[in-house]
C-alpha positions in Angstrom: 0.0 0.3 0.1 1.8 3.6 -0.8 1.5 5.9 1.9 -0.8 8.5 1.5 -3.5 6.3 -0.4 -6.8 7.8 -0.1 -8.7 5.7 2.4 -11.4 7.2 4.5 -11.3 6.9 8.3 -13.4 4.7 10.4 -12.9 6.0 14.0 -14.5 9.2 15.3 -12.7 9.1 18.3 -9.4 8.6 19.6 -9.1 5.3 20.9 -6.8 4.8 24.1 -4.6 1.7 23.3 -3.2 0.1 26.3 0.2 -0.5 24.8 3.3 -2.6 26.1 6.6 -1.8 24.4 9.9 -4.3 25.1 12.7 -2.1 24.6 15.9 -4.0 24.9 14.6 -7.2 24.3 15.3 -9.6 23.2 18.6 -7.8 22.2 20.0 -5.2 23.9 19.6 -1.4 22.6 23.0 0.0 20.9 23.7 3.4 22.7 23.3 5.2 19.3 20.4 3.6 18.4 19.5 5.4 15.2 21.7 4.5 12.5 24.7 5.1 14.7 23.7 8.3 14.0 24.8 10.4 16.9 22.6 13.8 16.7 19.5 11.9 15.6 19.6 9.3 18.6 20.1 12.3 20.9 17.2 14.5 19.2 14.9 11.3 19.9 16.3 11.0 23.4 15.8 14.5 24.3 12.0 14.7 23.1 11.5 11.4 24.6 12.8 12.7 28.0 10.6 15.9 27.7 7.3 13.9 26.7 6.1 12.7 29.7 5.9 15.9 31.8 4.7 17.8 28.7 1.8 15.2 28.3 0.9 15.2 31.9 0.6 19.2 31.5 -1.5 19.0 28.5 -4.0 16.7 30.2 -4.3 19.3 33.5 -4.6 22.0 30.7 -7.4 20.5 28.9 -9.0 19.2 32.6 -9.2 23.0 33.9 -12.1 23.1 31.1 -13.7 19.9 31.6 -16.9 21.5 33.3 -17.4 24.0 30.5 -17.5 21.3 27.8 -21.4 20.8 26.9 -20.9 19.1 23.5 -20.9 15.4 23.8 -18.9 14.5 20.9 -16.2 17.1 22.2 -16.3 15.4 25.5 -15.8 12.1 24.3 -12.8 13.2 22.2 -11.2 14.9 25.4 -11.5 11.7 27.3 -9.8 9.8 24.4 -7.3 12.6 24.3 -6.6 12.2 28.0 -6.2 8.3 27.8 -3.8 8.5 25.1 -1.6 11.2 26.3 -1.5 9.3 29.5 -0.5 5.7 27.9 2.2 8.0 25.8 3.7 9.6 29.0 3.7 5.8 30.7 5.6 4.0 27.5 8.0 7.1 26.9 8.8 6.8 30.7 10.1 3.2 30.1 11.8 4.2 27.4 13.5 6.9 29.5 14.8 4.4 32.1 16.4 2.0 29.7 17.9 5.4 28.2 19.0 6.3 31.7 20.5 2.9 31.8 22.3 3.2 29.0 24.1 6.4 30.1 22.2 9.3 28.5 22.0 11.9 31.2 20.2 14.4 30.2 17.1 12.2 30.0 17.3 12.1 33.9 16.5 16.2 33.8 13.5 15.2 32.5 12.4 12.5 34.8 10.7 12.7 38.3 7.4 11.0 40.1 4.6 12.4 40.6 4.3 14.9 43.3 8.1 15.2 43.3 9.5 19.0 43.8 9.9 19.5 39.9 6.5 18.5 39.2 5.1 20.7 41.9 6.8 23.7 40.4 5.7 23.3 36.8 2.3 23.0 38.2 2.9 26.0 40.0 3.9 28.1 36.9 0.9 26.5 35.0 -1.3 28.1 37.8 0.3 31.6 37.7 -0.8 32.0 34.2 -4.0 32.2 32.7 -5.7 28.9 32.0 -6.6 29.9 28.6 -3.0 30.9 27.9 -1.9 27.5 29.3 -4.3 25.6 26.9 -3.5 27.9 24.2 0.0 26.3 24.5 -1.1 23.0 24.7 -3.1 23.4 21.2 0.5 24.9 19.8 2.1 21.8 21.2 -0.1 19.8 19.3 0.2 21.3 16.0 4.1 20.8 16.3 3.7 17.0 17.1 1.1 16.5 14.7 3.3 17.9 11.9 6.3 16.2 12.9 3.7 12.9 13.1 2.8 13.3 9.7 6.3 14.1 8.3 7.4 10.6 10.2 4.4 8.7 8.7 4.1 10.2 5.2 7.9 9.6 4.6 9.3 6.8 3.1 12.9 8.3 3.5 12.5 8.6 7.4 10.6 5.0 7.5 13.9 3.6 5.7 16.5 5.0 8.3 17.7 1.9 10.0 17.5 1.9 13.8 16.4 -0.2 16.7 12.9 -1.6 16.2 11.1 -1.2 19.3 12.2 2.3 19.4 10.6 3.0 16.0 7.3 0.9 17.0 7.0 3.4 19.6 7.7 6.3 17.5 5.2 5.4 14.8 2.5 4.4 17.4 2.7 8.1 19.1 2.8 9.4 15.9 -0.5 7.9 14.9 -2.0 8.7 17.7 -1.1 12.5 17.5 -2.8 12.5 14.5 -5.9 10.7 15.9 -6.3 13.6 18.3 -4.6 16.3 16.8 -7.4 19.2 16.8 -8.9 17.8 20.8 -7.0 20.7 22.4 -7.6 23.3 19.6 -11.5 22.6 19.6 -11.5 22.9 23.3 -9.9 26.0 23.3 -11.9 27.4 20.6 -15.1 26.3 22.4 -14.2 27.7 25.5 -13.8 31.6 24.0 -9.8 31.0 23.3 -8.6 34.3 21.7 -7.1 34.2 18.1 -4.8 36.9 18.9 -3.3 34.9 22.1 -3.2 31.8 20.1 -1.1 33.3 17.2 0.8 35.7 19.3 1.9 32.3 21.5 2.8 30.2 18.4 4.8 33.2 17.0 7.0 33.3 20.2 7.2 29.7 20.2 8.2 29.4 16.4 11.0 31.6 16.9 12.5 30.1 19.5 11.9 26.3 18.2 15.2 25.6 16.4 17.4 27.1 18.6 16.3 25.8 21.7 15.9 22.2 20.5 19.6 22.6 18.9 21.0 23.8 22.3 19.2 20.5 24.0 20.4 18.1 21.6 23.9 19.6 21.8 23.9 19.7 25.9 22.7 15.8 25.5 25.7 15.1 23.1 28.1 16.9 25.6 26.8 15.0 28.8 27.4 11.8 26.9 31.3 10.6 26.6 30.4 8.3 24.0 29.4 10.9 22.2 32.4 13.0 22.0 32.9 12.8 18.2 32.9 16.4 17.0 33.8 15.6 13.3 31.2 12.9 12.9 28.5 15.0 15.1 29.2 18.0 12.8 28.6 15.8 9.5 25.7 14.0 10.8 24.4 17.3 11.8 24.2 19.0 8.7 22.6 15.8 7.1 20.1 16.1 9.9 19.1 19.7 9.3 19.0 18.9 5.7 17.2 15.8 5.5 13.7 14.5 5.6 13.1 15.2 9.5 13.7 18.5 9.8 14.2 20.6 6.2 10.8 22.3 5.8 9.2 21.3 8.7 9.1 25.0 10.1 7.4 26.1 6.9 4.7 23.5 7.9 4.3 24.7 11.1 3.6 28.2 10.0 0.2 28.0 8.6 -1.1 27.9 12.5 -0.3 31.7 12.6 -3.0 32.4 9.7 -6.2 33.8 11.3 -8.8 30.9 11.1 -6.5 28.2 11.0 -7.6 25.0 12.5 -5.7 21.9 12.7 -7.9 20.0 10.2 -7.2 22.1 7.3 -4.0 19.6 7.1 -6.0 16.3 5.7 -4.4 13.6 7.0 -7.2 10.8 7.1 -5.7 9.0 4.3 -2.7 8.4 6.0 -4.4 7.4 9.4 -6.2 4.7 7.7 -3.1 3.7 6.1 -1.4 3.5 9.3 -4.4 2.2 11.2 -4.2 -1.0 9.1 -0.2 -1.2 9.0 -0.2 -1.2 13.2 -3.7 -2.5 14.3 -5.2 -4.1 11.2 -5.8 -7.8 10.8 -2.1 -8.5 10.3 -1.2 -5.7 12.5 2.9 -5.0 13.5 1.6 -3.6 17.0 -1.7 -6.0 18.1 0.8 -7.8 20.2 2.0 -4.9 22.2 -1.5 -4.4 23.3 -1.7 -4.9 27.1 
């Protein structure tokens, strides 16, 4: 089946799948688990480290408006969103535990137990800003993840990158579910009177900082890992990453969010979703045996 073939989606709401990935089994993960590619390995590690606290924050932002959502369809979509994000955090924590064991100190910086001091500090910051701003940040973050997800699932060049099979299973599943719920936080924001100006201004600031902040995070991760201190190789691979199918043109695809009247469903990913629904969870789906 060709990626992007025109097939209609069949699920109205995001479905919560209780996944159980098996990192490091039966073969141990290699340290640079993506094609012996140092920057890409560290990019995935940094993102994986950030996902659990980020997704828990997204859940809190939507729950602040749970009593104001009257549309029964949106209520069901919110329930699916919360369930999916909770499982994403759980499974990325499992990968993060493996990465910490393997010697990725930067991942430890994102790792804390519920109720820990760092989580309490994050919740304090969330509560200091207006709740509509917190929700707007969630909506724009979901646009980032869904845009990247569409790239990952829609590009044969990305799918052909050799790497640890279970990490790719996790990334494909996560990307698929990001597309399933890509407009939920946005629709809650809009349904509860969220300002277009606030939405656009927050994205404009985030947009300007994205490449510098992510690049600094990856650089810090590499510097914290002595097995990655190979400057010439890192420089060569970093240039390839920025010019390759994961990064090149990504920010251009993010930009439409700043257009007044934009909606995430303006980007049609229905055919891509249905293709990957069959690949991952169809009758012969690759990940059916990962559902707990």
